[in-house]
C-alpha positions in Angstrom: -0.1 -11.4 13.8 1.0 -9.3 10.9 -1.6 -8.1 8.1 0.3 -6.5 4.8 -2.3 -4.2 2.9 -1.3 -4.3 -0.7 -2.5 -2.0 -3.8 -2.3 1.1 -5.9 -1.1 4.2 -4.5 -4.8 6.4 -3.4 -6.8 2.8 -2.8 -7.0 3.5 1.0 -4.2 1.5 2.5 -3.2 4.0 5.0 -6.8 5.1 6.0 -8.0 1.5 5.8 -5.3 0.4 7.4 -5.5 2.6 10.5 -9.1 1.6 10.7 -8.4 -1.7 11.1 -5.7 -1.1 13.2 -8.2 0.3 15.6 -10.9 -2.7 15.2 -8.4 -5.5 16.0 -6.7 -3.5 18.9 -3.0 -3.7 17.4 -0.3 -1.4 16.2 -0.9 0.4 12.5 2.6 1.7 10.1 3.2 2.9 7.4 6.0 1.7 5.0 6.7 4.8 3.4 6.8 6.9 7.2 8.9 4.4 8.2 11.4 4.3 5.0 11.1 8.3 5.3 12.2 8.3 8.7 15.1 6.1 8.4 16.4 7.6 5.6 15.6 11.6 6.6 13.8 12.5 3.9 10.4 12.1 2.1 9.6 9.2 -0.6 9.5 11.5 -3.5 12.9 13.5 -2.7 14.7 9.7 -1.8 13.1 9.0 -6.1 14.6 12.3 -7.1 18.1 12.0 -5.4 19.1 8.5 -5.0 16.6 7.0 -7.3 14.5 4.0 -7.0 16.7 0.9 -6.7 18.0 3.0 -3.4 14.5 3.6 -2.4 13.5 -0.1 -3.0 16.3 -1.9 -1.0 15.8 1.1 2.1 11.9 -0.5 1.6 13.0 -4.2 1.6 15.0 -3.6 4.8 11.7 -1.9 6.8 10.3 -5.1 5.6 12.6 -7.2 7.1 13.0 -5.2 10.0 9.1 -5.8 10.7 9.3 -9.3 10.3 12.5 -9.6 12.1 11.2 -7.5 15.1 7.7 -9.8 15.3 5.7 -6.5 14.5 2.2 -7.6 15.8 -0.3 -5.2 14.0 -1.4 -4.2 10.3 1.3 -2.4 7.6 0.3 -0.4 4.8 2.8 -0.5 2.1 3.4 1.5 -0.6 2.0 1.0 -3.8 5.3 -0.7 -5.3 6.7 -2.2 -2.5 4.9 -5.3 -3.6 5.9 -5.6 -7.5 9.8 -5.7 -6.7 11.8 -8.3 -6.3 10.2 -11.3 -4.2 8.6 -9.1 -1.7 5.0 -10.2 -2.4 6.4 -13.5 -2.1 7.9 -13.1 1.6 4.8 -10.9 2.8 2.7 -13.9 2.0 4.7 -16.5 3.4 5.2 -14.5 6.6 1.8 -12.8 7.5 -1.7 -11.9 6.0 -2.1 -10.1 2.8 -4.9 -7.9 1.7 -5.5 -6.2 -1.7 -7.6 -3.5 -1.5 -8.6 -3.1 -5.4 -10.3 0.1 -6.4 -10.9 1.4 -9.7 -8.9 4.5 -11.1 -12.1 6.2 -11.2 -12.8 5.5 -7.5 -9.1 6.5 -6.7 -9.0 9.8 -8.7 -12.5 10.5 -6.8 -10.9 10.0 -3.5 -7.3 12.5 -3.8 -7.0 15.0 -2.7 -4.9 18.2 -3.8 -2.4 17.4 -1.3 -2.5 13.5 -2.1 -2.0 14.3 -5.9 1.3 16.6 -4.7 2.5 14.4 -2.6 3.2 11.5 -5.3 5.4 12.8 -7.6 4.0 10.3 -10.3 0.8 11.9 -10.1 2.0 15.8 -10.2 1.5 17.4 -13.3 -1.2 15.3 -15.0 -4.6 16.3 -16.1 -7.6 14.0 -14.6 -7.9 12.3 -18.5 -4.2 11.8 -18.4 -3.8 10.8 -14.8 -7.0 8.0 -15.5 -4.9 6.6 -18.5 -1.8 6.4 -16.4 -3.3 4.6 -14.0 -5.0 2.2 -16.1 -1.7 1.0 -17.7 0.1 1.2 -13.9 -2.3 -1.2 -12.5 -2.9 -3.7 -15.6 1.3 -4.0 -14.9 1.0 -4.1 -10.8 -2.5 -6.2 -11.1 -0.3 -9.9 -11.0 1.7 -9.0 -8.0 -1.3 -7.8 -6.1 -3.6 -10.7 -7.1 -1.1 -13.0 -4.9 -2.9 -11.9 -1.7 -4.4 -14.0 0.3 -7.6 -12.1 0.1 -9.1 -9.5 -2.6 -11.3 -6.8 -1.0 -13.0 -5.0 -4.0 -13.4 -1.8 -2.2 -15.3 -0.1 -5.5 -18.3 -2.0 -4.3 -18.5 -1.4 -0.4 -17.9 1.1 2.1 -14.4 1.3 4.2 -16.0 0.1 7.0 -17.6 -3.0 4.8 -14.2 -3.7 3.9 -12.6 -3.2 7.4 -15.3 -5.8 8.3 -14.7 -8.0 5.5 -10.8 -8.4 6.4 -11.5 -8.7 10.4 -14.0 -12.2 9.1 -11.1 -13.0 7.2 -8.4 -12.8 9.6 -10.8 -14.4 12.6 -11.4 -17.4 10.1 
């Protein structure tokens, strides 16, 4: 079973992914971490030194490797993986896709200082600037995320409830 969690940066893909994997007794991986390990640099450094095109190609190679190796578990994807090329279509084709929808206000409330600093697109912005940036960026990405098999409205439930909704969907 292959479960892809998609959604905007900071929406909870990593934290919910770990909980979901434990709940299902499955493995958990994060595509950003896999790319970092493969390339030997942080996502921020890859973007800075190699560019987005290079990063997105490495991301796609990671996605294909997981599929080819028959990975059985939960995959937390980077926020942009679903919107690049035909990645969302590919994930829907080979596994279960779950969109974790969360409002910019809730994402901002969840972000730690570290969470802001590790995401280059969030750095150096005031709360107001970041909210506006997220609103615009999320609107652009929404059509891709909405292609997921299931959409979880994370603002309306706890993380544990979100995990149970995903488990219910998977078990159907």
